FIMI-712013 format. One record per residue (C-alpha): residue number from 1; residue in one letter; x, y, z. Coordinates in Angstrom, 2 decimals. Example, Ala and Ser with C-alpha at 12.3 -4.5 7.8 and 13.67 -1.06 7.14 Angstrom:
! residues 2
+------+------+---------+---------+---------+
| resi | resn |      px |      py |      pz |
+------+------+---------+---------+---------+
|    1 |    A |   12.30 |   -4.50 |    7.80 |
|    2 |    S |   13.67 |   -1.06 |    7.14 |
+------+------+---------+---------+---------+
! end
This chain:
! residues 448
+------+------+---------+---------+---------+
| resi | resn |      px |      py |      pz |
+------+------+---------+---------+---------+
|    1 |    M |   -2.07 |   13.86 |  -21.02 |
|    2 |    R |   -5.08 |   12.86 |  -18.95 |
|    3 |    L |   -4.96 |   11.32 |  -15.47 |
|    4 |    V |   -8.03 |    9.58 |  -14.07 |
|    5 |    I |   -8.13 |    8.92 |  -10.33 |
|    6 |    V |  -10.55 |    6.13 |   -9.41 |
|    7 |    G |  -11.39 |    6.68 |   -5.78 |
|    8 |    G |  -11.23 |   10.41 |   -6.40 |
|    9 |    G |  -13.07 |   11.22 |   -3.19 |
|   10 |    G |  -10.27 |    9.65 |   -1.17 |
|   11 |    F |   -8.60 |   11.63 |    1.57 |
|   12 |    R |   -5.11 |   11.52 |    0.05 |
|   13 |    V |   -6.12 |   12.70 |   -3.44 |
|   14 |    P |   -5.05 |   16.31 |   -2.66 |
|   15 |    L |   -1.48 |   15.06 |   -2.19 |
|   16 |    V |   -1.42 |   13.96 |   -5.83 |
|   17 |    Y |   -3.06 |   17.12 |   -7.12 |
|   18 |    R |   -0.72 |   19.34 |   -5.11 |
|   19 |    A |    2.31 |   17.52 |   -6.51 |
|   20 |    L |    0.95 |   18.04 |  -10.04 |
|   21 |    S |    0.66 |   21.77 |   -9.38 |
|   22 |    T |    4.27 |   22.62 |   -8.62 |
|   23 |    G |    7.84 |   21.40 |   -9.01 |
|   24 |    R |    9.00 |   18.65 |  -11.32 |
|   25 |    Y |    5.51 |   17.33 |  -12.11 |
|   26 |    A |    3.86 |   20.65 |  -12.98 |
|   27 |    G |    2.66 |   20.68 |  -16.58 |
|   28 |    L |    2.96 |   16.93 |  -17.09 |
|   29 |    I |   -0.82 |   16.39 |  -16.96 |
|   30 |    D |   -3.29 |   18.46 |  -19.00 |
|   31 |    S |   -6.43 |   17.34 |  -17.18 |
|   32 |    V |   -7.45 |   15.35 |  -14.11 |
|   33 |    V |  -10.68 |   13.38 |  -13.74 |
|   34 |    L |  -11.79 |   12.38 |  -10.25 |
|   35 |    H |  -14.13 |    9.39 |  -10.20 |
|   36 |    D |  -15.99 |    8.21 |   -7.12 |
|   37 |    I |  -19.40 |    6.70 |   -6.48 |
|   38 |    D |  -19.78 |    8.97 |   -3.43 |
|   39 |    L |  -20.66 |   12.41 |   -4.79 |
|   40 |    P |  -20.54 |   14.26 |   -1.42 |
|   41 |    R |  -16.96 |   13.04 |   -0.89 |
|   42 |    L |  -16.07 |   14.09 |   -4.43 |
|   43 |    R |  -17.47 |   17.55 |   -3.75 |
|   44 |    A |  -15.51 |   17.78 |   -0.50 |
|   45 |    I |  -12.23 |   16.95 |   -2.23 |
|   46 |    E |  -13.10 |   19.37 |   -5.04 |
|   47 |    A |  -13.46 |   22.09 |   -2.38 |
|   48 |    V |  -10.03 |   21.21 |   -0.94 |
|   49 |    L |   -8.40 |   21.44 |   -4.36 |
|   50 |    A |  -10.14 |   24.73 |   -5.14 |
|   51 |    A |   -8.84 |   26.20 |   -1.87 |
|   52 |    M |   -5.22 |   25.20 |   -2.53 |
|   53 |    P |   -2.82 |   28.13 |   -2.87 |
|   54 |    L |   -1.52 |   26.65 |   -6.15 |
|   55 |    E |   -3.32 |   26.36 |   -9.46 |
|   56 |    G |   -3.39 |   22.81 |  -10.77 |
|   57 |    P |   -4.57 |   21.06 |  -13.93 |
|   58 |    P |   -8.21 |   21.44 |  -15.04 |
|   59 |    L |  -10.46 |   19.19 |  -13.00 |
|   60 |    T |  -13.55 |   17.12 |  -13.87 |
|   61 |    L |  -15.72 |   15.07 |  -11.52 |
|   62 |    S |  -17.48 |   11.85 |  -12.49 |
|   63 |    T |  -19.56 |    9.22 |  -10.75 |
|   64 |    E |  -19.63 |    6.89 |  -13.78 |
|   65 |    L |  -16.57 |    4.95 |  -14.94 |
|   66 |    K |  -17.80 |    4.91 |  -18.53 |
|   67 |    D |  -17.67 |    8.71 |  -18.50 |
|   68 |    A |  -14.40 |    9.01 |  -16.59 |
|   69 |    L |  -12.14 |    6.60 |  -18.50 |
|   70 |    P |  -12.26 |    7.64 |  -22.18 |
|   71 |    G |   -9.09 |    9.49 |  -23.17 |
|   72 |    A |   -7.13 |    8.42 |  -20.10 |
|   73 |    D |   -3.38 |    8.00 |  -20.46 |
|   74 |    V |   -2.89 |    6.89 |  -16.86 |
|   75 |    V |   -5.36 |    5.63 |  -14.26 |
|   76 |    F |   -4.61 |    5.78 |  -10.55 |
|   77 |    A |   -6.81 |    3.38 |   -8.56 |
|   78 |    A |   -7.17 |    3.84 |   -4.81 |
|   79 |    T |  -10.52 |    2.35 |   -3.89 |
|   80 |    R |  -11.92 |    0.92 |   -0.66 |
|   81 |    V |  -14.74 |   -1.49 |   -1.42 |
|   82 |    G |  -17.03 |   -1.46 |    1.60 |
|   83 |    G |  -15.64 |    1.84 |    2.85 |
|   84 |    T |  -14.31 |    2.39 |    6.35 |
|   85 |    A |  -17.30 |    0.46 |    7.72 |
|   86 |    G |  -16.00 |   -2.58 |    5.86 |
|   87 |    R |  -12.55 |   -2.05 |    7.30 |
|   88 |    V |  -13.97 |   -2.05 |   10.82 |
|   89 |    I |  -15.74 |   -5.35 |   10.13 |
|   90 |    D |  -12.52 |   -6.84 |    8.75 |
|   91 |    E |  -10.75 |   -5.87 |   11.97 |
|   92 |    R |  -13.45 |   -6.87 |   14.45 |
|   93 |    I |  -14.27 |  -10.33 |   13.09 |
|   94 |    A |  -10.60 |  -11.31 |   13.39 |
|   95 |    L |  -10.20 |   -9.73 |   16.82 |
|   96 |    D |  -13.30 |  -11.52 |   18.12 |
|   97 |    L |  -11.56 |  -14.81 |   17.32 |
|   98 |    G |   -8.38 |  -13.75 |   19.12 |
|   99 |    L |   -6.53 |  -12.97 |   15.89 |
|  100 |    L |   -4.85 |   -9.88 |   14.53 |
|  101 |    G |   -7.40 |   -7.37 |   13.30 |
|  102 |    Q |   -5.63 |   -5.22 |   10.73 |
|  103 |    E |   -6.50 |   -3.62 |    7.39 |
|  104 |    T |   -4.14 |   -5.42 |    4.99 |
|  105 |    T |   -2.31 |   -8.01 |    7.10 |
|  106 |    G |   -3.73 |  -11.29 |    8.31 |
|  107 |    A |   -7.38 |  -12.33 |    8.13 |
|  108 |    G |   -8.68 |   -8.79 |    7.63 |
|  109 |    G |   -6.42 |   -8.32 |    4.64 |
|  110 |    L |   -7.76 |  -11.49 |    3.02 |
|  111 |    S |  -11.33 |  -10.34 |    3.48 |
|  112 |    Y |  -10.40 |   -6.97 |    2.03 |
|  113 |    A |   -8.78 |   -8.68 |   -0.98 |
|  114 |    L |  -11.88 |  -10.77 |   -1.64 |
|  115 |    R |  -13.85 |   -7.52 |   -1.94 |
|  116 |    S |  -11.22 |   -5.45 |   -3.76 |
|  117 |    I |  -10.22 |   -7.89 |   -6.50 |
|  118 |    P |  -13.67 |   -8.31 |   -8.13 |
|  119 |    Y |  -14.17 |   -4.55 |   -8.37 |
|  120 |    M |  -10.67 |   -3.98 |   -9.70 |
|  121 |    L |  -11.19 |   -6.67 |  -12.34 |
|  122 |    E |  -14.30 |   -4.78 |  -13.45 |
|  123 |    L |  -12.23 |   -1.59 |  -13.65 |
|  124 |    A |   -9.58 |   -3.38 |  -15.72 |
|  125 |    A |  -12.23 |   -4.66 |  -18.14 |
|  126 |    M |  -13.66 |   -1.14 |  -18.45 |
|  127 |    M |  -10.17 |    0.17 |  -19.20 |
|  128 |    Q |   -9.75 |   -2.41 |  -21.94 |
|  129 |    K |  -12.94 |   -1.07 |  -23.48 |
|  130 |    H |  -12.58 |    2.71 |  -22.97 |
|  131 |    C |   -8.82 |    3.39 |  -22.71 |
|  132 |    P |   -6.95 |    0.25 |  -23.84 |
|  133 |    D |   -3.58 |    1.99 |  -24.08 |
|  134 |    A |   -3.69 |    3.50 |  -20.58 |
|  135 |    W |   -1.45 |    2.42 |  -17.73 |
|  136 |    L |   -3.01 |    1.41 |  -14.41 |
|  137 |    I |   -1.06 |    2.40 |  -11.32 |
|  138 |    N |   -2.68 |    0.50 |   -8.47 |
|  139 |    F |   -2.80 |    1.70 |   -4.87 |
|  140 |    T |   -5.84 |   -0.39 |   -3.94 |
|  141 |    N |   -4.96 |   -2.68 |   -1.05 |
|  142 |    P |   -3.84 |   -5.33 |   -0.51 |
|  143 |    A |   -1.69 |   -3.97 |   -3.34 |
|  144 |    G |    0.29 |   -7.12 |   -4.09 |
|  145 |    M |   -2.72 |   -9.41 |   -4.36 |
|  146 |    V |   -4.76 |   -6.90 |   -6.34 |
|  147 |    T |   -1.90 |   -6.25 |   -8.76 |
|  148 |    Q |   -1.36 |   -9.99 |   -9.21 |
|  149 |    A |   -5.04 |  -10.51 |  -10.08 |
|  150 |    L |   -5.06 |   -7.59 |  -12.53 |
|  151 |    Q |   -2.29 |   -9.17 |  -14.61 |
|  152 |    S |   -4.90 |  -11.60 |  -15.93 |
|  153 |    V |   -6.57 |   -8.68 |  -17.74 |
|  154 |    L |   -3.96 |   -5.95 |  -18.18 |
|  155 |    G |   -0.69 |   -7.89 |  -18.32 |
|  156 |    R |    2.28 |   -5.54 |  -17.98 |
|  157 |    K |    0.07 |   -2.43 |  -18.15 |
|  158 |    V |   -0.51 |   -2.57 |  -14.39 |
|  159 |    I |    2.01 |   -1.61 |  -11.70 |
|  160 |    G |    1.46 |   -1.81 |   -7.94 |
|  161 |    I |    2.48 |    1.04 |   -5.66 |
|  162 |    C |    3.23 |    1.23 |   -1.94 |
|  163 |    D |    5.15 |    3.99 |   -0.19 |
|  164 |    S |    6.19 |    1.91 |    2.82 |
|  165 |    P |    9.42 |    0.42 |    1.35 |
|  166 |    I |   10.88 |    3.66 |    0.00 |
|  167 |    G |   10.01 |    5.40 |    3.25 |
|  168 |    L |   12.00 |    2.76 |    5.14 |
|  169 |    V |   14.92 |    2.96 |    2.70 |
|  170 |    R |   15.14 |    6.75 |    2.89 |
|  171 |    R |   14.95 |    6.85 |    6.67 |
|  172 |    A |   17.54 |    4.10 |    7.06 |
|  173 |    A |   19.82 |    5.66 |    4.44 |
|  174 |    Q |   19.76 |    8.97 |    6.29 |
|  175 |    A |   20.53 |    7.26 |    9.59 |
|  176 |    A |   23.35 |    5.26 |    7.98 |
|  177 |    G |   24.92 |    8.24 |    6.24 |
|  178 |    A |   24.28 |    6.72 |    2.81 |
|  179 |    P |   22.31 |    9.33 |    0.84 |
|  180 |    L |   20.33 |    8.14 |   -2.16 |
|  181 |    S |   20.77 |    9.60 |   -5.62 |
|  182 |    S |   17.67 |   11.02 |   -7.28 |
|  183 |    G |   16.02 |    8.45 |   -9.53 |
|  184 |    S |   18.46 |    5.71 |   -8.53 |
|  185 |    L |   18.37 |    2.83 |   -6.06 |
|  186 |    R |   21.97 |    1.82 |   -6.67 |
|  187 |    G |   23.30 |    0.02 |   -3.62 |
|  188 |    V |   19.83 |   -0.59 |   -2.15 |
|  189 |    D |   19.20 |   -4.27 |   -1.39 |
|  190 |    Y |   15.48 |   -4.52 |   -0.61 |
|  191 |    L |   13.43 |   -7.63 |   -1.22 |
|  192 |    G |    9.98 |   -8.95 |   -0.39 |
|  193 |    L |    6.27 |   -8.87 |   -1.06 |
|  194 |    N |    3.88 |   -6.02 |   -0.41 |
|  195 |    H |    3.86 |   -5.29 |    3.34 |
|  196 |    L |    6.44 |   -8.05 |    3.85 |
|  197 |    G |    9.99 |   -7.03 |    3.00 |
|  198 |    W |   13.48 |   -6.41 |    4.32 |
|  199 |    L |   16.21 |   -3.86 |    3.72 |
|  200 |    R |   19.32 |   -6.05 |    3.53 |
|  201 |    G |   22.02 |   -3.71 |    2.26 |
|  202 |    L |   22.87 |   -0.01 |    1.77 |
|  203 |    E |   26.02 |    0.39 |   -0.28 |
|  204 |    Y |   27.56 |    3.86 |   -0.48 |
|  205 |    D |   31.02 |    4.74 |   -1.80 |
|  206 |    G |   31.68 |    1.03 |   -2.31 |
|  207 |    V |   30.91 |    0.11 |    1.31 |
|  208 |    D |   27.76 |   -1.52 |    2.70 |
|  209 |    R |   26.67 |    0.86 |    5.45 |
|  210 |    L |   23.90 |   -1.34 |    6.83 |
|  211 |    P |   26.08 |   -3.45 |    9.18 |
|  212 |    G |   27.37 |   -0.27 |   10.80 |
|  213 |    L |   23.83 |    0.99 |   11.22 |
|  214 |    L |   22.69 |   -2.29 |   12.76 |
|  215 |    A |   25.62 |   -2.15 |   15.19 |
|  216 |    S |   24.70 |    1.33 |   16.42 |
|  217 |    P |   21.79 |    1.55 |   18.90 |
|  218 |    E |   22.08 |    5.33 |   18.79 |
|  219 |    R |   21.58 |    5.54 |   15.03 |
|  220 |    L |   18.84 |    2.90 |   15.06 |
|  221 |    A |   17.00 |    5.01 |   17.60 |
|  222 |    G |   16.98 |    7.84 |   15.07 |
|  223 |    F |   14.30 |    6.37 |   12.80 |
|  224 |    E |   10.98 |    4.63 |   13.23 |
|  225 |    E |   11.79 |    1.06 |   12.18 |
|  226 |    G |   14.94 |    1.10 |   14.28 |
|  227 |    R |   12.93 |    1.94 |   17.38 |
|  228 |    L |   10.07 |   -0.36 |   16.42 |
|  229 |    F |   12.11 |   -3.57 |   16.34 |
|  230 |    G |   14.98 |   -2.65 |   18.65 |
|  231 |    P |   18.76 |   -2.95 |   18.17 |
|  232 |    D |   19.22 |   -6.47 |   19.52 |
|  233 |    F |   16.67 |   -8.10 |   17.24 |
|  234 |    L |   17.77 |   -6.10 |   14.19 |
|  235 |    R |   21.40 |   -6.99 |   14.74 |
|  236 |    T |   20.51 |  -10.69 |   14.98 |
|  237 |    L |   18.19 |  -10.51 |   11.97 |
|  238 |    G |   20.86 |   -8.74 |    9.90 |
|  239 |    A |   18.27 |   -6.60 |    8.11 |
|  240 |    V |   15.71 |   -3.87 |    8.75 |
|  241 |    P |   12.17 |   -5.20 |    8.23 |
|  242 |    N |    9.29 |   -3.33 |    6.71 |
|  243 |    E |    7.13 |   -1.94 |    9.51 |
|  244 |    Y |    4.32 |   -4.41 |    8.74 |
|  245 |    L |    6.53 |   -7.28 |    9.85 |
|  246 |    F |    5.84 |   -6.06 |   13.38 |
|  247 |    Y |    2.63 |   -8.06 |   13.10 |
|  248 |    Y |    4.64 |  -11.24 |   12.50 |
|  249 |    Y |    7.58 |  -10.70 |   14.83 |
|  250 |    R |    5.48 |   -9.29 |   17.69 |
|  251 |    R |    2.05 |  -10.69 |   16.97 |
|  252 |    A |    0.89 |  -11.07 |   20.58 |
|  253 |    E |    2.01 |   -7.55 |   21.45 |
|  254 |    A |    0.19 |   -6.14 |   18.42 |
|  255 |    I |   -3.05 |   -7.96 |   19.25 |
|  256 |    D |   -2.89 |   -6.89 |   22.90 |
|  257 |    S |   -2.28 |   -3.28 |   21.87 |
|  258 |    I |   -5.22 |   -3.24 |   19.45 |
|  259 |    R |   -7.51 |   -4.81 |   22.05 |
|  260 |    A |   -6.40 |   -2.36 |   24.74 |
|  261 |    A |   -7.21 |    0.64 |   22.56 |
|  262 |    E |  -10.64 |    2.23 |   22.75 |
|  263 |    Q |  -10.99 |    1.94 |   18.98 |
|  264 |    T |   -9.48 |   -0.05 |   16.16 |
|  265 |    R |   -7.63 |    1.93 |   13.51 |
|  266 |    G |  -10.62 |    1.58 |   11.20 |
|  267 |    E |  -12.99 |    2.91 |   13.86 |
|  268 |    S |  -10.68 |    5.84 |   14.52 |
|  269 |    I |  -10.51 |    6.73 |   10.81 |
|  270 |    A |  -14.28 |    6.34 |   10.40 |
|  271 |    E |  -14.86 |    8.74 |   13.27 |
|  272 |    A |  -12.28 |   11.23 |   11.99 |
|  273 |    Q |  -13.71 |   11.16 |    8.46 |
|  274 |    G |  -17.20 |   11.60 |    9.82 |
|  275 |    R |  -15.98 |   14.83 |   11.42 |
|  276 |    S |  -13.67 |   16.10 |    8.71 |
|  277 |    Y |  -15.46 |   15.54 |    5.40 |
|  278 |    P |  -18.47 |   17.76 |    6.24 |
|  279 |    E |  -16.01 |   20.53 |    7.16 |
|  280 |    L |  -14.22 |   20.43 |    3.81 |
|  281 |    Q |  -15.94 |   23.36 |    2.17 |
|  282 |    G |  -15.30 |   27.02 |    1.47 |
|  283 |    P |  -12.00 |   28.93 |    1.53 |
|  284 |    E |  -10.77 |   27.10 |    4.65 |
|  285 |    A |  -11.19 |   23.64 |    3.12 |
|  286 |    F |   -7.51 |   23.12 |    2.35 |
|  287 |    Q |   -6.29 |   24.15 |    5.81 |
|  288 |    R |   -8.88 |   21.89 |    7.45 |
|  289 |    W |   -7.86 |   19.00 |    5.23 |
|  290 |    E |   -4.17 |   19.53 |    6.03 |
|  291 |    A |   -4.83 |   19.51 |    9.77 |
|  292 |    A |   -6.91 |   16.34 |    9.47 |
|  293 |    R |   -4.24 |   14.69 |    7.31 |
|  294 |    L |   -1.52 |   15.30 |    9.88 |
|  295 |    E |   -3.74 |   13.90 |   12.62 |
|  296 |    R |   -4.40 |   10.82 |   10.52 |
|  297 |    E |   -0.69 |   10.26 |    9.76 |
|  298 |    E |    0.07 |   10.47 |   13.48 |
|  299 |    G |   -2.18 |    7.47 |   14.11 |
|  300 |    Y |   -0.62 |    5.26 |   11.40 |
|  301 |    L |    0.36 |    1.83 |   12.82 |
|  302 |    A |   -0.33 |    3.21 |   16.29 |
|  303 |    E |   -0.49 |   -0.28 |   17.80 |
|  304 |    A |    3.16 |   -0.79 |   16.86 |
|  305 |    R |    4.17 |    2.39 |   18.67 |
|  306 |    S |    2.19 |    1.86 |   21.88 |
|  307 |    A |    4.26 |    1.42 |   25.02 |
|  308 |    P |    3.35 |   -1.19 |   27.66 |
|  309 |    D |    2.06 |    1.61 |   29.92 |
|  310 |    G |   -0.49 |    2.58 |   27.27 |
|  311 |    N |    1.30 |    5.69 |   26.10 |
|  312 |    Q |    1.92 |    6.15 |   22.40 |
|  313 |    E |    5.19 |    7.32 |   20.91 |
|  314 |    D |    4.79 |   10.42 |   18.75 |
|  315 |    R |    5.98 |   10.37 |   15.16 |
|  316 |    D |    8.55 |   13.03 |   14.36 |
|  317 |    E |    9.19 |   14.70 |   11.01 |
|  318 |    A |   11.77 |   12.08 |   10.04 |
|  319 |    D |    9.19 |    9.35 |   10.58 |
|  320 |    L |    6.62 |   11.16 |    8.44 |
|  321 |    A |    9.15 |   11.86 |    5.69 |
|  322 |    G |   10.08 |    9.46 |    2.93 |
|  323 |    G |    8.36 |   10.55 |   -0.23 |
|  324 |    G |    4.79 |    9.45 |    0.24 |
|  325 |    Y |    2.70 |    7.38 |   -2.13 |
|  326 |    E |    2.02 |   10.35 |   -4.39 |
|  327 |    E |    5.76 |   10.83 |   -5.00 |
|  328 |    V |    6.22 |    7.16 |   -5.94 |
|  329 |    A |    3.15 |    7.16 |   -8.18 |
|  330 |    L |    4.02 |   10.37 |   -9.99 |
|  331 |    A |    7.63 |    9.31 |  -10.50 |
|  332 |    A |    6.38 |    6.07 |  -12.06 |
|  333 |    M |    3.84 |    7.95 |  -14.18 |
|  334 |    T |    6.49 |   10.37 |  -15.44 |
|  335 |    A |    8.76 |    7.52 |  -16.52 |
|  336 |    L |    5.89 |    5.72 |  -18.28 |
|  337 |    L |    4.72 |    8.84 |  -20.14 |
|  338 |    T |    8.07 |   10.44 |  -21.00 |
|  339 |    G |   10.40 |    7.45 |  -21.20 |
|  340 |    E |   12.80 |    9.06 |  -18.71 |
|  341 |    R |   14.12 |    6.03 |  -16.83 |
|  342 |    T |   13.88 |    5.96 |  -13.06 |
|  343 |    E |   14.25 |    3.37 |  -10.30 |
|  344 |    L |   11.55 |    2.74 |   -7.72 |
|  345 |    I |   10.47 |   -0.04 |   -5.36 |
|  346 |    L |    7.34 |   -1.42 |   -7.01 |
|  347 |    N |    5.02 |   -4.42 |   -7.12 |
|  348 |    V |    5.94 |   -6.17 |  -10.37 |
|  349 |    P |    6.05 |   -9.73 |  -11.77 |
|  350 |    N |    9.00 |  -11.72 |  -10.47 |
|  351 |    G |   10.27 |  -12.86 |  -13.86 |
|  352 |    G |   12.94 |  -15.04 |  -12.27 |
|  353 |    S |   14.41 |  -12.41 |   -9.93 |
|  354 |    I |   13.72 |  -14.71 |   -6.99 |
|  355 |    A |   14.38 |  -18.15 |   -8.44 |
|  356 |    A |   12.29 |  -20.08 |   -5.93 |
|  357 |    L |    9.11 |  -18.10 |   -6.64 |
|  358 |    P |    6.92 |  -18.41 |   -9.76 |
|  359 |    H |    7.80 |  -16.13 |  -12.68 |
|  360 |    D |    4.38 |  -14.46 |  -12.58 |
|  361 |    A |    4.36 |  -13.95 |   -8.81 |
|  362 |    V |    4.12 |  -10.25 |   -7.97 |
|  363 |    I |    6.98 |   -9.21 |   -5.70 |
|  364 |    E |    8.03 |   -5.86 |   -4.22 |
|  365 |    V |   11.58 |   -5.00 |   -5.25 |
|  366 |    P |   13.68 |   -2.18 |   -6.76 |
|  367 |    S |   12.59 |   -1.82 |  -10.37 |
|  368 |    S |   13.51 |    0.11 |  -13.48 |
|  369 |    V |   10.67 |    2.10 |  -15.08 |
|  370 |    D |   10.50 |    3.69 |  -18.54 |
|  371 |    A |    8.02 |    3.94 |  -21.41 |
|  372 |    S |    8.03 |    0.15 |  -21.84 |
|  373 |    G |    6.88 |   -0.46 |  -18.27 |
|  374 |    A |    8.51 |   -1.69 |  -15.07 |
|  375 |    Q |   11.15 |   -4.42 |  -14.80 |
|  376 |    P |   12.63 |   -5.76 |  -11.56 |
|  377 |    L |   16.30 |   -4.95 |  -11.12 |
|  378 |    P |   18.63 |   -7.89 |  -10.42 |
|  379 |    V |   18.31 |   -9.09 |   -6.84 |
|  380 |    Q |   21.68 |   -8.50 |   -5.18 |
|  381 |    S |   21.70 |  -11.76 |   -3.20 |
|  382 |    P |   19.28 |  -14.66 |   -2.71 |
|  383 |    P |   16.83 |  -14.38 |    0.17 |
|  384 |    T |   17.74 |  -16.08 |    3.42 |
|  385 |    L |   15.84 |  -19.23 |    4.34 |
|  386 |    H |   13.72 |  -17.18 |    6.74 |
|  387 |    Q |   12.92 |  -14.54 |    4.14 |
|  388 |    L |   12.21 |  -17.08 |    1.42 |
|  389 |    G |   10.09 |  -19.22 |    3.72 |
|  390 |    L |    7.87 |  -16.36 |    4.79 |
|  391 |    M |    7.59 |  -15.00 |    1.25 |
|  392 |    A |    6.70 |  -18.44 |   -0.13 |
|  393 |    Q |    4.10 |  -18.99 |    2.56 |
|  394 |    L |    2.47 |  -15.61 |    1.92 |
|  395 |    K |    2.68 |  -16.01 |   -1.86 |
|  396 |    A |    0.80 |  -19.31 |   -1.54 |
|  397 |    V |   -1.87 |  -17.46 |    0.43 |
|  398 |    E |   -2.06 |  -14.65 |   -2.14 |
|  399 |    T |   -2.25 |  -17.12 |   -5.01 |
|  400 |    A |   -5.12 |  -18.94 |   -3.33 |
|  401 |    V |   -7.04 |  -15.68 |   -2.86 |
|  402 |    V |   -6.60 |  -14.72 |   -6.51 |
|  403 |    R |   -7.70 |  -18.20 |   -7.62 |
|  404 |    A |  -10.71 |  -18.01 |   -5.31 |
|  405 |    V |  -11.92 |  -14.88 |   -7.11 |
|  406 |    L |  -10.93 |  -15.76 |  -10.67 |
|  407 |    E |  -12.29 |  -19.32 |  -10.46 |
|  408 |    G |  -15.16 |  -18.72 |   -8.03 |
|  409 |    D |  -13.65 |  -21.36 |   -5.76 |
|  410 |    R |  -14.65 |  -21.05 |   -2.09 |
|  411 |    D |  -12.26 |  -23.85 |   -1.12 |
|  412 |    Q |   -9.35 |  -21.70 |   -2.30 |
|  413 |    A |  -10.57 |  -18.84 |   -0.11 |
|  414 |    L |  -10.77 |  -21.20 |    2.85 |
|  415 |    L |   -7.29 |  -22.48 |    2.06 |
|  416 |    A |   -5.93 |  -18.93 |    2.02 |
|  417 |    F |   -7.25 |  -18.22 |    5.52 |
|  418 |    A |   -5.97 |  -21.56 |    6.84 |
|  419 |    L |   -2.47 |  -21.15 |    5.36 |
|  420 |    H |   -1.92 |  -17.58 |    6.50 |
|  421 |    P |    0.72 |  -17.61 |    9.27 |
|  422 |    L |   -1.33 |  -15.13 |   11.31 |
|  423 |    V |   -4.25 |  -17.59 |   11.30 |
|  424 |    A |   -2.60 |  -21.01 |   10.79 |
|  425 |    D |   -5.66 |  -23.00 |   11.87 |
|  426 |    E |   -8.20 |  -24.69 |    9.62 |
|  427 |    Q |  -11.07 |  -24.44 |   12.12 |
|  428 |    L |  -10.44 |  -20.75 |   12.70 |
|  429 |    A |  -10.28 |  -20.30 |    8.93 |
|  430 |    R |  -13.78 |  -21.76 |    8.59 |
|  431 |    Q |  -15.12 |  -19.42 |   11.27 |
|  432 |    L |  -13.45 |  -16.42 |    9.63 |
|  433 |    L |  -14.80 |  -17.13 |    6.17 |
|  434 |    K |  -18.32 |  -17.74 |    7.49 |
|  435 |    G |  -18.12 |  -14.54 |    9.51 |
|  436 |    Y |  -17.00 |  -12.46 |    6.56 |
|  437 |    E |  -19.62 |  -14.03 |    4.27 |
|  438 |    A |  -22.32 |  -13.11 |    6.78 |
|  439 |    A |  -21.01 |   -9.55 |    7.06 |
|  440 |    F |  -20.48 |   -9.13 |    3.31 |
|  441 |    P |  -23.23 |  -11.08 |    1.49 |
|  442 |    A |  -21.69 |  -10.25 |   -1.90 |
|  443 |    L |  -18.84 |  -12.66 |   -1.09 |
|  444 |    S |  -21.15 |  -15.64 |   -1.42 |
|  445 |    T |  -22.08 |  -14.56 |   -4.94 |
|  446 |    L |  -18.47 |  -15.13 |   -6.02 |
|  447 |    W |  -18.62 |  -18.89 |   -5.53 |
|  448 |    R |  -19.60 |  -21.22 |   -8.36 |
+------+------+---------+---------+---------+
! end
């Protein structure tokens, strides 16, 4: 079996390769191909993998998709069109207009999608030509929008991955005393879109343990999302939101925190990568990568963990635990290749699971995966009016973005910015789109 990783010079690639080198995934893959257009980054990651204490599958590097894809059984795609410099622009243009400046949420996420989707459609077309039977497991953000667009080419052969929901579920389950069974999400009531979801139930031994968790400030204080939103709000909400909902429920606080920081998250990562990648060489490459990775994880969603006095709450081991994106991706890949059924929270077509949303709308819910693909599990209860309203509003935005790219329709792109609840202003939408078009000239070439 051959795995091709598109975006193979990415910083988290060693997590996948390490998981393929030991434990339950060892021996599943016969060869790994790393593809990236940035050869120095590819060489740096190659040095990290060579310095690992474990021996993994044979490795090939490629800077050309036409050379990387033939023979692939599974393709992982984790690309960043425009690089970290593009991320900084996404953040800053929104911030300069007084809006949230964030990678995947709000205006910056829409700009990112308008760059990501065209490239990913090209990748999908190349897969149809060079490896038509391969599965695409998509990490490229914004994962929900990208996965939705890719259905137009790959149909059910594409699955979207995000590690945020399962991380939340595992942390909350531990705090609630409701341990999860391996490969099963029985009793887990989670529902939403990518970076917009809620944990609404945790049944264990026939009893929903979530109400007890929500009633206990002490137990809520034991995991990140519990501290992030606070016991009073969570008790009133009756659910534990995905961490990205911080940007909706505490928008002003998030914007103030980002503005008060010396750097945006994108600027911080760009600086860290500028230091770390040149150091990833020789026998110490793996140790240097590991140290840089831990530093990077510590800064994740830092604006949500900044106190009013400017101090930042540290993330403990429980916060950093939860499986990681490589665990979710490899579990999905194993089920697809071997037929061994498993249950994961994935980005998949709705298919009627949420009656009020279109059948082809990509949602993020517990799903069953086997050799035939991924199917959403039955939703345990309908969404509340609040949940449905926010999902419908965001799905309208996502649909407009996908239409903008597929149809070359600038008006749909403008509509997406205007309808997004973190923009919600037609004049601001016009300024945003003009700003992003000026910063990324390739955007204007999309429009017919």
